[in-house]
Biopython code that builds the backbone (N, CA, C, O; Angstrom):
import numpy as np
from Bio.PDB.StructureBuilder import StructureBuilder

atoms = [
    (1, "UNK", "N", (98.668, 82.627, 106.123)),
    (1, "UNK", "CA", (98.964, 81.452, 105.344)),
    (1, "UNK", "C", (98.530, 81.651, 103.885)),
    (1, "UNK", "O", (99.273, 81.329, 102.957)),
    (2, "UNK", "N", (97.325, 82.182, 103.701)),
    (2, "UNK", "CA", (96.838, 82.404, 102.337)),
    (2, "UNK", "C", (97.687, 83.431, 101.604)),
    (2, "UNK", "O", (97.968, 83.276, 100.416)),
    (3, "UNK", "N", (98.091, 84.473, 102.308)),
    (3, "UNK", "CA", (98.894, 85.500, 101.651)),
    (3, "UNK", "C", (100.258, 84.949, 101.247)),
    (3, "UNK", "O", (100.804, 85.334, 100.213)),
    (4, "UNK", "N", (100.801, 84.058, 102.049)),
    (4, "UNK", "CA", (102.089, 83.446, 101.714)),
    (4, "UNK", "C", (101.958, 82.593, 100.463)),
    (4, "UNK", "O", (102.793, 82.673, 99.563)),
    (5, "UNK", "N", (100.920, 81.785, 100.404)),
    (5, "UNK", "CA", (100.693, 80.934, 99.232)),
    (5, "UNK", "C", (100.424, 81.800, 98.007)),
    (5, "UNK", "O", (100.922, 81.509, 96.919)),
    (6, "UNK", "N", (99.645, 82.856, 98.176)),
    (6, "UNK", "CA", (99.358, 83.762, 97.056)),
    (6, "UNK", "C", (100.633, 84.430, 96.561)),
    (6, "UNK", "O", (100.826, 84.573, 95.353)),
    (7, "UNK", "N", (101.499, 84.838, 97.470)),
    (7, "UNK", "CA", (102.763, 85.472, 97.071)),
    (7, "UNK", "C", (103.654, 84.490, 96.329)),
    (7, "UNK", "O", (104.290, 84.858, 95.341)),
    (8, "UNK", "N", (103.709, 83.257, 96.787)),
    (8, "UNK", "CA", (104.536, 82.241, 96.118)),
    (8, "UNK", "C", (103.995, 81.962, 94.719)),
    (8, "UNK", "O", (104.767, 81.882, 93.764)),
    (9, "UNK", "N", (102.677, 81.812, 94.587)),
    (9, "UNK", "CA", (102.088, 81.575, 93.270)),
    (9, "UNK", "C", (102.307, 82.765, 92.343)),
    (9, "UNK", "O", (102.563, 82.586, 91.152)),
    (10, "UNK", "N", (102.208, 83.967, 92.875)),
    (10, "UNK", "CA", (102.448, 85.165, 92.068)),
    (10, "UNK", "C", (103.888, 85.188, 91.554)),
    (10, "UNK", "O", (104.128, 85.495, 90.387)),
    (11, "UNK", "N", (104.839, 84.864, 92.421)),
    (11, "UNK", "CA", (106.247, 84.843, 92.000)),
    (11, "UNK", "C", (106.503, 83.758, 90.957)),
    (11, "UNK", "O", (107.293, 83.957, 90.035)),
    (12, "UNK", "N", (105.837, 82.610, 91.099)),
    (12, "UNK", "CA", (105.999, 81.551, 90.103)),
    (12, "UNK", "C", (105.439, 81.972, 88.748)),
    (12, "UNK", "O", (106.011, 81.645, 87.709)),
    (13, "UNK", "N", (104.324, 82.696, 88.758)),
    (13, "UNK", "CA", (103.768, 83.175, 87.498)),
    (13, "UNK", "C", (104.627, 84.272, 86.875)),
    (13, "UNK", "O", (104.677, 84.409, 85.653)),
    (14, "UNK", "N", (105.285, 85.033, 87.699)),
    (14, "UNK", "CA", (106.111, 86.130, 87.200)),
    (14, "UNK", "C", (107.550, 85.719, 86.924)),
    (14, "UNK", "O", (108.357, 86.560, 86.528)),
    (15, "UNK", "N", (107.891, 84.457, 87.121)),
    (15, "UNK", "CA", (109.279, 83.991, 86.987)),
    (15, "UNK", "C", (109.887, 84.301, 85.618)),
    (15, "UNK", "O", (111.018, 84.784, 85.575)),
    (16, "UNK", "N", (109.200, 84.051, 84.492)),
    (16, "UNK", "CA", (109.836, 84.375, 83.202)),
    (16, "UNK", "C", (110.169, 85.859, 83.058)),
    (16, "UNK", "O", (111.245, 86.208, 82.573)),
    (17, "UNK", "N", (109.264, 86.723, 83.469)),
    (17, "UNK", "CA", (109.535, 88.161, 83.366)),
    (17, "UNK", "C", (110.641, 88.571, 84.330)),
    (17, "UNK", "O", (111.497, 89.389, 83.992)),
    (18, "UNK", "N", (110.619, 88.000, 85.529)),
    (18, "UNK", "CA", (111.661, 88.329, 86.502)),
    (18, "UNK", "C", (113.026, 87.822, 86.048)),
    (18, "UNK", "O", (114.049, 88.436, 86.349)),
    (19, "UNK", "N", (113.044, 86.697, 85.320)),
    (19, "UNK", "CA", (114.315, 86.179, 84.834)),
    (19, "UNK", "C", (114.929, 87.149, 83.813)),
    (19, "UNK", "O", (116.134, 87.401, 83.838)),
    (20, "UNK", "N", (114.103, 87.683, 82.927)),
    (20, "UNK", "CA", (114.607, 88.637, 81.935)),
    (20, "UNK", "C", (115.081, 89.926, 82.605)),
    (20, "UNK", "O", (116.103, 90.495, 82.222)),
    (21, "UNK", "N", (114.333, 90.377, 83.599)),
    (21, "UNK", "CA", (114.749, 91.578, 84.330)),
    (21, "UNK", "C", (116.069, 91.314, 85.055)),
    (21, "UNK", "O", (116.930, 92.192, 85.116)),
    (22, "UNK", "N", (116.230, 90.110, 85.602)),
    (22, "UNK", "CA", (117.476, 89.752, 86.264)),
    (22, "UNK", "C", (118.655, 89.743, 85.304)),
    (22, "UNK", "O", (119.742, 90.204, 85.652)),
    (23, "UNK", "N", (118.446, 89.220, 84.093)),
    (23, "UNK", "CA", (119.514, 89.200, 83.085)),
    (23, "UNK", "C", (119.898, 90.628, 82.701)),
    (23, "UNK", "O", (121.081, 90.953, 82.604)),
    (24, "UNK", "N", (118.891, 91.478, 82.483)),
    (24, "UNK", "CA", (119.185, 92.870, 82.118)),
    (24, "UNK", "C", (119.904, 93.608, 83.249)),
    (24, "UNK", "O", (120.825, 94.386, 82.996)),
    (25, "UNK", "N", (119.492, 93.369, 84.474)),
    (25, "UNK", "CA", (120.129, 94.026, 85.622)),
    (25, "UNK", "C", (121.573, 93.570, 85.763)),
    (25, "UNK", "O", (122.465, 94.383, 86.003)),
    (26, "UNK", "N", (121.805, 92.251, 85.614)),
    (26, "UNK", "CA", (123.168, 91.732, 85.721)),
    (26, "UNK", "C", (124.040, 92.311, 84.616)),
    (26, "UNK", "O", (125.197, 92.653, 84.858)),
    (27, "UNK", "N", (123.496, 92.425, 83.399)),
    (27, "UNK", "CA", (124.254, 92.993, 82.282)),
    (27, "UNK", "C", (124.637, 94.445, 82.566)),
    (27, "UNK", "O", (125.787, 94.838, 82.370)),
    (28, "UNK", "N", (123.671, 95.237, 83.030)),
    (28, "UNK", "CA", (123.964, 96.651, 83.302)),
    (28, "UNK", "C", (124.973, 96.806, 84.433)),
    (28, "UNK", "O", (125.799, 97.718, 84.405)),
    (29, "UNK", "N", (124.912, 95.927, 85.421)),
    (29, "UNK", "CA", (125.844, 96.027, 86.549)),
    (29, "UNK", "C", (127.255, 95.592, 86.158)),
    (29, "UNK", "O", (128.231, 96.090, 86.720)),
    (30, "UNK", "N", (127.372, 94.678, 85.211)),
    (30, "UNK", "CA", (128.679, 94.112, 84.829)),
    (30, "UNK", "C", (129.001, 94.377, 83.368)),
    (30, "UNK", "O", (129.607, 93.527, 82.715)),
    (31, "UNK", "N", (128.619, 95.514, 82.844)),
    (31, "UNK", "CA", (128.808, 95.801, 81.419)),
    (31, "UNK", "C", (130.290, 95.818, 81.031)),
    (31, "UNK", "O", (130.638, 95.402, 79.926)),
    (32, "UNK", "N", (131.158, 96.289, 81.914)),
    (32, "UNK", "CA", (132.592, 96.311, 81.599)),
    (32, "UNK", "C", (133.144, 94.885, 81.488)),
    (32, "UNK", "O", (133.883, 94.573, 80.554)),
    (33, "UNK", "N", (132.788, 94.037, 82.430)),
    (33, "UNK", "CA", (133.245, 92.638, 82.414)),
    (33, "UNK", "C", (132.720, 91.921, 81.175)),
    (33, "UNK", "O", (133.455, 91.168, 80.535)),
    (34, "UNK", "N", (131.468, 92.147, 80.836)),
    (34, "UNK", "CA", (130.869, 91.476, 79.674)),
    (34, "UNK", "C", (131.540, 91.940, 78.393)),
    (34, "UNK", "O", (131.847, 91.121, 77.527)),
    (35, "UNK", "N", (131.772, 93.235, 78.259)),
    (35, "UNK", "CA", (132.376, 93.753, 77.020)),
    (35, "UNK", "C", (133.833, 93.324, 76.877)),
    (35, "UNK", "O", (134.312, 93.160, 75.755)),
    (36, "UNK", "N", (134.561, 93.135, 78.008)),
    (36, "UNK", "CA", (135.967, 92.713, 77.927)),
    (36, "UNK", "C", (136.151, 91.217, 77.752)),
    (36, "UNK", "O", (137.083, 90.793, 77.068)),
    (37, "UNK", "N", (135.273, 90.392, 78.364)),
    (37, "UNK", "CA", (135.538, 88.947, 78.373)),
    (37, "UNK", "C", (134.493, 88.102, 77.643)),
    (37, "UNK", "O", (134.855, 87.096, 77.032)),
    (38, "UNK", "N", (133.244, 88.465, 77.684)),
    (38, "UNK", "CA", (132.195, 87.600, 77.141)),
    (38, "UNK", "C", (131.698, 88.019, 75.762)),
    (38, "UNK", "O", (131.019, 87.238, 75.096)),
    (39, "UNK", "N", (132.013, 89.210, 75.328)),
    (39, "UNK", "CA", (131.533, 89.722, 74.048)),
    (39, "UNK", "C", (132.204, 88.983, 72.892)),
    (39, "UNK", "O", (133.410, 88.736, 72.917)),
    (40, "UNK", "N", (131.410, 88.635, 71.879)),
    (40, "UNK", "CA", (131.974, 87.963, 70.696)),
    (40, "UNK", "C", (132.790, 88.930, 69.849)),
    (40, "UNK", "O", (133.700, 88.506, 69.137)),
    (41, "UNK", "N", (132.485, 90.196, 69.912)),
    (41, "UNK", "CA", (133.156, 91.204, 69.090)),
    (41, "UNK", "C", (134.183, 92.010, 69.882)),
    (41, "UNK", "O", (134.438, 93.170, 69.556)),
    (42, "UNK", "N", (134.776, 91.414, 70.916)),
    (42, "UNK", "CA", (135.750, 92.171, 71.721)),
    (42, "UNK", "C", (137.030, 92.462, 70.942)),
    (42, "UNK", "O", (137.777, 93.373, 71.299)),
    (43, "UNK", "N", (137.291, 91.695, 69.876)),
    (43, "UNK", "CA", (138.476, 91.943, 69.041)),
    (43, "UNK", "C", (138.243, 93.080, 68.052)),
    (43, "UNK", "O", (139.192, 93.587, 67.454)),
    (44, "UNK", "N", (136.988, 93.483, 67.877)),
    (44, "UNK", "CA", (136.644, 94.558, 66.941)),
    (44, "UNK", "C", (135.973, 95.703, 67.706)),
    (44, "UNK", "O", (134.747, 95.804, 67.695)),
    (45, "UNK", "N", (136.743, 96.558, 68.362)),
    (45, "UNK", "CA", (136.151, 97.641, 69.184)),
    (45, "UNK", "C", (135.421, 98.690, 68.365)),
    (45, "UNK", "O", (134.618, 99.442, 68.918)),
    (46, "UNK", "N", (135.677, 98.767, 67.046)),
    (46, "UNK", "CA", (135.004, 99.789, 66.239)),
    (46, "UNK", "C", (133.513, 99.500, 66.058)),
    (46, "UNK", "O", (132.763, 100.369, 65.614)),
    (47, "UNK", "N", (133.083, 98.286, 66.399)),
    (47, "UNK", "CA", (131.658, 97.941, 66.288)),
    (47, "UNK", "C", (130.844, 98.501, 67.461)),
    (47, "UNK", "O", (129.627, 98.650, 67.353)),
    (48, "UNK", "N", (131.507, 98.810, 68.574)),
    (48, "UNK", "CA", (130.846, 99.336, 69.780)),
    (48, "UNK", "C", (129.704, 98.420, 70.242)),
    (48, "UNK", "O", (128.609, 98.876, 70.573)),
    (49, "UNK", "N", (129.993, 97.135, 70.253)),
    (49, "UNK", "CA", (128.990, 96.142, 70.661)),
    (49, "UNK", "C", (128.769, 96.183, 72.171)),
    (49, "UNK", "O", (127.632, 96.102, 72.635)),
    (50, "UNK", "N", (129.845, 96.308, 72.933)),
    (50, "UNK", "CA", (129.798, 96.390, 74.399)),
    (50, "UNK", "C", (129.027, 95.241, 75.048)),
    (50, "UNK", "O", (128.389, 95.417, 76.086)),
    (51, "UNK", "N", (129.092, 94.080, 74.434)),
    (51, "UNK", "CA", (128.466, 92.895, 75.037)),
    (51, "UNK", "C", (126.998, 92.725, 74.716)),
    (51, "UNK", "O", (126.340, 91.861, 75.297)),
    (52, "UNK", "N", (126.466, 93.524, 73.808)),
    (52, "UNK", "CA", (125.050, 93.383, 73.465)),
    (52, "UNK", "C", (124.774, 92.061, 72.758)),
    (52, "UNK", "O", (123.660, 91.541, 72.826)),
    (53, "UNK", "N", (125.767, 91.522, 72.091)),
    (53, "UNK", "CA", (125.596, 90.209, 71.458)),
    (53, "UNK", "C", (125.395, 89.135, 72.532)),
    (53, "UNK", "O", (124.555, 88.248, 72.382)),
    (54, "UNK", "N", (126.171, 89.222, 73.610)),
    (54, "UNK", "CA", (126.021, 88.273, 74.719)),
    (54, "UNK", "C", (124.656, 88.441, 75.380)),
    (54, "UNK", "O", (123.994, 87.457, 75.709)),
    (55, "UNK", "N", (124.236, 89.696, 75.575)),
    (55, "UNK", "CA", (122.929, 89.970, 76.167)),
    (55, "UNK", "C", (121.805, 89.410, 75.297)),
    (55, "UNK", "O", (120.841, 88.840, 75.808)),
    (56, "UNK", "N", (121.936, 89.576, 73.985)),
    (56, "UNK", "CA", (120.917, 89.062, 73.069)),
    (56, "UNK", "C", (120.809, 87.543, 73.174)),
    (56, "UNK", "O", (119.703, 87.002, 73.197)),
    (57, "UNK", "N", (121.945, 86.854, 73.238)),
    (57, "UNK", "CA", (121.928, 85.392, 73.364)),
    (57, "UNK", "C", (121.292, 84.951, 74.671)),
    (57, "UNK", "O", (120.530, 83.985, 74.697)),
    (58, "UNK", "N", (121.597, 85.646, 75.749)),
    (58, "UNK", "CA", (121.027, 85.275, 77.044)),
    (58, "UNK", "C", (119.509, 85.493, 77.069)),
    (58, "UNK", "O", (118.774, 84.678, 77.626)),
    (59, "UNK", "N", (119.048, 86.580, 76.474)),
    (59, "UNK", "CA", (117.607, 86.841, 76.424)),
    (59, "UNK", "C", (116.894, 85.833, 75.522)),
    (59, "UNK", "O", (115.775, 85.418, 75.825)),
    (60, "UNK", "N", (117.531, 85.436, 74.417)),
    (60, "UNK", "CA", (116.943, 84.413, 73.557)),
    (60, "UNK", "C", (116.880, 83.067, 74.274)),
    (60, "UNK", "O", (115.919, 82.315, 74.110)),
    (61, "UNK", "N", (117.900, 82.769, 75.066)),
    (61, "UNK", "CA", (117.892, 81.530, 75.841)),
    (61, "UNK", "C", (116.753, 81.549, 76.859)),
    (61, "UNK", "O", (116.084, 80.536, 77.064)),
    (62, "UNK", "N", (116.535, 82.690, 77.490)),
    (62, "UNK", "CA", (115.434, 82.814, 78.452)),
    (62, "UNK", "C", (114.087, 82.673, 77.743)),
    (62, "UNK", "O", (113.164, 82.072, 78.292)),
    (63, "UNK", "N", (113.963, 83.218, 76.533)),
    (63, "UNK", "CA", (112.726, 83.052, 75.763)),
    (63, "UNK", "C", (112.502, 81.596, 75.395)),
    (63, "UNK", "O", (111.368, 81.118, 75.409)),
    (64, "UNK", "N", (113.576, 80.887, 75.065)),
    (64, "UNK", "CA", (113.463, 79.468, 74.731)),
    (64, "UNK", "C", (112.978, 78.653, 75.917)),
    (64, "UNK", "O", (112.143, 77.762, 75.764)),
    (65, "UNK", "N", (113.501, 78.955, 77.102)),
    (65, "UNK", "CA", (113.048, 78.255, 78.306)),
    (65, "UNK", "C", (111.582, 78.561, 78.580)),
    (65, "UNK", "O", (110.831, 77.680, 78.999)),
    (66, "UNK", "N", (111.171, 79.806, 78.346)),
    (66, "UNK", "CA", (109.787, 80.199, 78.564)),
    (66, "UNK", "C", (108.869, 79.479, 77.573)),
    (66, "UNK", "O", (107.791, 79.017, 77.948)),
    (67, "UNK", "N", (109.295, 79.383, 76.307)),
    (67, "UNK", "CA", (108.477, 78.710, 75.297)),
    (67, "UNK", "C", (108.354, 77.221, 75.599)),
    (67, "UNK", "O", (107.293, 76.632, 75.392)),
    (68, "UNK", "N", (109.439, 76.604, 76.088)),
    (68, "UNK", "CA", (109.380, 75.187, 76.448)),
    (68, "UNK", "C", (108.411, 74.971, 77.597)),
    (68, "UNK", "O", (107.650, 74.003, 77.593)),
    (69, "UNK", "N", (108.431, 75.860, 78.578)),
    (69, "UNK", "CA", (107.523, 75.748, 79.719)),
    (69, "UNK", "C", (106.065, 75.896, 79.292)),
    (69, "UNK", "O", (105.196, 75.182, 79.791)),
    (70, "UNK", "N", (105.796, 76.824, 78.368)),
    (70, "UNK", "CA", (104.426, 77.017, 77.899)),
    (70, "UNK", "C", (103.947, 75.800, 77.123)),
    (70, "UNK", "O", (102.796, 75.388, 77.264)),
    (71, "UNK", "N", (104.826, 75.217, 76.298)),
    (71, "UNK", "CA", (104.452, 74.029, 75.536)),
    (71, "UNK", "C", (104.163, 72.867, 76.475)),
    (71, "UNK", "O", (103.204, 72.124, 76.267)),
    (72, "UNK", "N", (104.977, 72.708, 77.492)),
    (72, "UNK", "CA", (104.759, 71.618, 78.434)),
    (72, "UNK", "C", (103.474, 71.832, 79.231)),
    (72, "UNK", "O", (102.739, 70.880, 79.492)),
    (73, "UNK", "N", (103.204, 73.072, 79.616)),
    (73, "UNK", "CA", (101.976, 73.376, 80.348)),
    (73, "UNK", "C", (100.753, 73.086, 79.491)),
    (73, "UNK", "O", (99.767, 72.539, 79.985)),
    (74, "UNK", "N", (100.807, 73.449, 78.206)),
    (74, "UNK", "CA", (99.685, 73.162, 77.311)),
    (74, "UNK", "C", (99.494, 71.659, 77.162)),
    (74, "UNK", "O", (98.362, 71.185, 77.065)),
    (75, "UNK", "N", (100.585, 70.909, 77.144)),
    (75, "UNK", "CA", (100.515, 69.456, 77.021)),
    (75, "UNK", "C", (99.915, 68.829, 78.277)),
    (75, "UNK", "O", (99.117, 67.896, 78.188)),
    (76, "UNK", "N", (100.293, 69.336, 79.432)),
    (76, "UNK", "CA", (99.809, 68.784, 80.701)),
    (76, "UNK", "C", (98.348, 69.143, 80.935)),
    (76, "UNK", "O", (97.597, 68.348, 81.501)),
    (77, "UNK", "N", (97.937, 70.335, 80.505)),
    (77, "UNK", "CA", (96.599, 70.818, 80.847)),
    (77, "UNK", "C", (95.487, 70.172, 80.037)),
    (77, "UNK", "O", (94.314, 70.452, 80.287)),
    (78, "UNK", "N", (95.815, 69.315, 79.076)),
    (78, "UNK", "CA", (94.782, 68.642, 78.299)),
    (78, "UNK", "C", (94.293, 67.423, 79.067)),
    (78, "UNK", "O", (94.962, 66.391, 79.113)),
    (79, "UNK", "N", (93.135, 67.557, 79.660)),
    (79, "UNK", "CA", (92.520, 66.452, 80.393)),
    (79, "UNK", "C", (91.197, 66.154, 79.715)),
    (79, "UNK", "O", (90.364, 67.044, 79.541)),
    (80, "UNK", "N", (91.006, 64.911, 79.336)),
    (80, "UNK", "CA", (89.767, 64.529, 78.678)),
    (80, "UNK", "C", (88.929, 63.686, 79.618)),
    (80, "UNK", "O", (89.422, 62.752, 80.251)),
    (81, "UNK", "N", (87.660, 64.027, 79.699)),
    (81, "UNK", "CA", (86.711, 63.270, 80.503)),
    (81, "UNK", "C", (85.612, 62.752, 79.592)),
    (81, "UNK", "O", (85.096, 63.507, 78.767)),
    (82, "UNK", "N", (85.246, 61.505, 79.716)),
    (82, "UNK", "CA", (84.126, 61.003, 78.912)),
    (82, "UNK", "C", (82.847, 61.753, 79.254)),
    (82, "UNK", "O", (82.655, 62.191, 80.389)),
    (83, "UNK", "N", (81.984, 61.896, 78.272)),
    (83, "UNK", "CA", (80.768, 62.698, 78.448)),
    (83, "UNK", "C", (79.841, 62.109, 79.497)),
    (83, "UNK", "O", (79.130, 62.853, 80.172)),
    (84, "UNK", "N", (79.830, 60.792, 79.651)),
    (84, "UNK", "CA", (78.912, 60.206, 80.624)),
    (84, "UNK", "C", (79.381, 60.413, 82.059)),
    (84, "UNK", "O", (78.592, 60.221, 82.985)),
    (85, "UNK", "N", (80.629, 60.797, 82.274)),
    (85, "UNK", "CA", (81.112, 61.045, 83.629)),
    (85, "UNK", "C", (80.868, 62.478, 84.084)),
    (85, "UNK", "O", (80.846, 62.751, 85.285)),
    (86, "UNK", "N", (80.686, 63.380, 83.153)),
    (86, "UNK", "CA", (80.530, 64.787, 83.524)),
    (86, "UNK", "C", (79.348, 65.047, 84.445)),
    (86, "UNK", "O", (79.518, 65.764, 85.431)),
    (87, "UNK", "N", (78.153, 64.504, 84.185)),
    (87, "UNK", "CA", (77.056, 64.775, 85.131)),
    (87, "UNK", "C", (77.337, 64.221, 86.527)),
    (87, "UNK", "O", (76.911, 64.806, 87.523)),
    (88, "UNK", "N", (78.047, 63.102, 86.604)),
    (88, "UNK", "CA", (78.330, 62.523, 87.913)),
    (88, "UNK", "C", (79.343, 63.357, 88.683)),
    (88, "UNK", "O", (79.282, 63.434, 89.910)),
    (89, "UNK", "N", (80.265, 63.974, 87.975)),
    (89, "UNK", "CA", (81.311, 64.752, 88.640)),
    (89, "UNK", "C", (80.801, 66.140, 89.015)),
    (89, "UNK", "O", (81.033, 66.619, 90.126)),
    (90, "UNK", "N", (80.116, 66.769, 88.090)),
    (90, "UNK", "CA", (79.680, 68.145, 88.298)),
    (90, "UNK", "C", (78.178, 68.197, 88.545)),
    (90, "UNK", "O", (77.424, 68.637, 87.677)),
    (91, "UNK", "N", (77.748, 67.767, 89.686)),
    (91, "UNK", "CA", (76.334, 67.854, 90.026)),
    (91, "UNK", "C", (76.063, 69.244, 90.581)),
    (91, "UNK", "O", (76.613, 69.642, 91.608)),
    (92, "UNK", "N", (75.222, 69.955, 89.894)),
    (92, "UNK", "CA", (74.888, 71.296, 90.330)),
    (92, "UNK", "C", (73.575, 71.240, 91.083)),
    (92, "UNK", "O", (72.537, 70.904, 90.514)),
    (93, "UNK", "N", (73.621, 71.565, 92.343)),
    (93, "UNK", "CA", (72.435, 71.600, 93.176)),
    (93, "UNK", "C", (72.306, 72.999, 93.745)),
    (93, "UNK", "O", (73.298, 73.609, 94.145)),
    (94, "UNK", "N", (71.087, 73.505, 93.780)),
    (94, "UNK", "CA", (70.925, 74.839, 94.367)),
    (94, "UNK", "C", (71.220, 74.801, 95.868)),
    (94, "UNK", "O", (70.899, 73.841, 96.568)),
    (95, "UNK", "N", (71.825, 75.855, 96.316)),
    (95, "UNK", "CA", (72.139, 75.945, 97.735)),
    (95, "UNK", "C", (70.931, 76.550, 98.438)),
    (95, "UNK", "O", (70.609, 77.723, 98.247)),
    (96, "UNK", "N", (70.279, 75.747, 99.241)),
    (96, "UNK", "CA", (69.101, 76.181, 99.973)),
    (96, "UNK", "C", (69.429, 76.111, 101.454)),
    (96, "UNK", "O", (69.860, 75.068, 101.946)),
    (97, "UNK", "N", (69.232, 77.197, 102.159)),
    (97, "UNK", "CA", (69.534, 77.139, 103.590)),
    (97, "UNK", "C", (68.614, 76.127, 104.279)),
    (97, "UNK", "O", (67.434, 75.998, 103.952)),
    (98, "UNK", "N", (69.190, 75.434, 105.222)),
    (98, "UNK", "CA", (68.420, 74.423, 105.931)),
    (98, "UNK", "C", (67.366, 75.098, 106.811)),
    (98, "UNK", "O", (67.599, 76.141, 107.422)),
    (99, "UNK", "N", (66.176, 74.443, 106.846)),
    (99, "UNK", "CA", (65.097, 74.962, 107.679)),
    (99, "UNK", "C", (65.348, 74.520, 109.116)),
    (99, "UNK", "O", (65.965, 73.489, 109.383)),
    (100, "UNK", "N", (64.856, 75.322, 110.000)),
    (100, "UNK", "CA", (64.995, 74.943, 111.407)),
    (100, "UNK", "C", (64.163, 73.689, 111.664)),
    (100, "UNK", "O", (63.004, 73.610, 111.256)),
    (101, "UNK", "N", (64.745, 72.739, 112.325)),
    (101, "UNK", "CA", (63.990, 71.520, 112.604)),
    (101, "UNK", "C", (63.276, 71.668, 113.952)),
    (101, "UNK", "O", (63.833, 72.183, 114.922)),
    (102, "UNK", "N", (62.040, 71.206, 113.977)),
    (102, "UNK", "CA", (61.248, 71.268, 115.193)),
    (102, "UNK", "C", (61.039, 69.880, 115.778)),
    (102, "UNK", "O", (60.047, 69.635, 116.464)),
    (103, "UNK", "N", (61.960, 68.979, 115.511)),
    (103, "UNK", "CA", (61.857, 67.642, 116.053)),
    (103, "UNK", "C", (61.073, 66.689, 115.175)),
    (103, "UNK", "O", (60.772, 65.573, 115.597)),
    (104, "UNK", "N", (60.731, 67.107, 113.952)),
    (104, "UNK", "CA", (60.027, 66.212, 113.052)),
    (104, "UNK", "C", (61.024, 65.263, 112.403)),
    (104, "UNK", "O", (62.161, 65.652, 112.131)),
    (105, "UNK", "N", (60.621, 64.045, 112.156)),
    (105, "UNK", "CA", (61.491, 63.066, 111.528)),
    (105, "UNK", "C", (61.338, 63.058, 110.013)),
    (105, "UNK", "O", (62.100, 62.388, 109.316)),
    (106, "UNK", "N", (60.369, 63.790, 109.504)),
    (106, "UNK", "CA", (60.123, 63.806, 108.062)),
    (106, "UNK", "C", (61.113, 64.722, 107.367)),
    (106, "UNK", "O", (61.352, 65.842, 107.817)),
    (107, "UNK", "N", (61.697, 64.239, 106.255)),
    (107, "UNK", "CA", (62.575, 65.068, 105.432)),
    (107, "UNK", "C", (62.006, 65.092, 104.024)),
    (107, "UNK", "O", (61.563, 64.067, 103.505)),
    (108, "UNK", "N", (62.022, 66.246, 103.421)),
    (108, "UNK", "CA", (61.509, 66.360, 102.059)),
    (108, "UNK", "C", (62.457, 65.644, 101.109)),
    (108, "UNK", "O", (63.671, 65.828, 101.198)),
    (109, "UNK", "N", (61.926, 64.833, 100.202)),
    (109, "UNK", "CA", (62.799, 64.150, 99.237)),
    (109, "UNK", "C", (63.334, 65.139, 98.212)),
    (109, "UNK", "O", (62.701, 66.155, 97.923)),
    (110, "UNK", "N", (64.477, 64.838, 97.679)),
    (110, "UNK", "CA", (65.039, 65.690, 96.646)),
    (110, "UNK", "C", (64.271, 65.458, 95.348)),
    (110, "UNK", "O", (63.636, 64.415, 95.196)),
    (111, "UNK", "N", (64.312, 66.393, 94.419)),
    (111, "UNK", "CA", (63.582, 66.226, 93.156)),
    (111, "UNK", "C", (64.008, 64.967, 92.395)),
    (111, "UNK", "O", (63.186, 64.340, 91.726)),
    (112, "UNK", "N", (65.282, 64.598, 92.493)),
    (112, "UNK", "CA", (65.737, 63.396, 91.806)),
    (112, "UNK", "C", (65.060, 62.154, 92.369)),
    (112, "UNK", "O", (64.695, 61.249, 91.620)),
    (113, "UNK", "N", (64.892, 62.109, 93.688)),
    (113, "UNK", "CA", (64.251, 60.957, 94.313)),
    (113, "UNK", "C", (62.789, 60.852, 93.904)),
    (113, "UNK", "O", (62.286, 59.747, 93.702)),
    (114, "UNK", "N", (62.103, 61.974, 93.780)),
    (114, "UNK", "CA", (60.698, 61.965, 93.373)),
    (114, "UNK", "C", (60.578, 61.442, 91.948)),
    (114, "UNK", "O", (59.720, 60.609, 91.656)),
    (115, "UNK", "N", (61.440, 61.931, 91.066)),
    (115, "UNK", "CA", (61.400, 61.498, 89.668)),
    (115, "UNK", "C", (61.703, 60.006, 89.575)),
    (115, "UNK", "O", (61.047, 59.295, 88.814)),
    (116, "UNK", "N", (62.676, 59.521, 90.328)),
    (116, "UNK", "CA", (63.009, 58.103, 90.273)),
    (116, "UNK", "C", (61.888, 57.234, 90.833)),
    (116, "UNK", "O", (61.729, 56.092, 90.403)),
    (117, "UNK", "N", (61.111, 57.747, 91.782)),
    (117, "UNK", "CA", (59.986, 56.976, 92.314)),
    (117, "UNK", "C", (58.849, 56.893, 91.305)),
    (117, "UNK", "O", (58.180, 55.865, 91.205)),
    (118, "UNK", "N", (58.627, 57.969, 90.559)),
    (118, "UNK", "CA", (57.513, 57.994, 89.599)),
    (118, "UNK", "C", (57.883, 57.234, 88.331)),
    (118, "UNK", "O", (57.132, 56.369, 87.880)),
    (119, "UNK", "N", (59.023, 57.554, 87.765)),
    (119, "UNK", "CA", (59.429, 56.974, 86.487)),
    (119, "UNK", "C", (60.363, 55.795, 86.734)),
    (119, "UNK", "O", (61.562, 55.977, 86.946)),
    (120, "UNK", "N", (59.816, 54.603, 86.706)),
    (120, "UNK", "CA", (60.617, 53.398, 86.850)),
    (120, "UNK", "C", (59.998, 52.313, 85.979)),
    (120, "UNK", "O", (58.830, 52.410, 85.603)),
    (121, "UNK", "N", (60.761, 51.296, 85.662)),
    (121, "UNK", "CA", (60.212, 50.230, 84.818)),
    (121, "UNK", "C", (59.106, 49.488, 85.544)),
    (121, "UNK", "O", (59.146, 49.382, 86.770)),
    (122, "UNK", "N", (58.125, 48.974, 84.829)),
    (122, "UNK", "CA", (57.036, 48.246, 85.476)),
    (122, "UNK", "C", (57.547, 46.967, 86.113)),
    (122, "UNK", "O", (58.513, 46.356, 85.655)),
    (123, "UNK", "N", (56.890, 46.593, 87.150)),
    (123, "UNK", "CA", (57.290, 45.326, 87.744)),
    (123, "UNK", "C", (57.022, 45.196, 89.192)),
    (123, "UNK", "O", (57.325, 44.161, 89.786)),
]
sb = StructureBuilder()
sb.init_structure("model")
sb.init_model(0)
sb.init_chain("A")
sb.init_seg("    ")
for serial, (resi, resn, name, xyz) in enumerate(atoms, 1):
    if name == "N":
        sb.init_residue(resn, " ", resi, " ")
    sb.init_atom(name, np.array(xyz, "f"), 0.0, 1.0, " ", f" {name:<3s}", serial, name[0])
structure = sb.get_structure()
């Protein structure tokens, strides 16, 4: 299950690069079709464009989609938390293995509980 999720996330991260590789592969496989029908310079064979103008436009379009995705990701990833909430959310406590219990009902208080018992308003 973890490997499947990891593979899916890896493919999602590699999608922009894979899209460009896909465009280049499709161009190389169909270079005759592109140069005869999709090339802007098909009326001027002396330029020897062979559809590179079409390939350039497709790669620029893929770059534009990638840039839009990065801008949106940067916009989404900005999360602001008030400073007074940070200690409540991220409480760092040392991980101490539990001691074997021998049937005693006494539990050691945490350091926070000791401090709160000592330092309190008079009354």
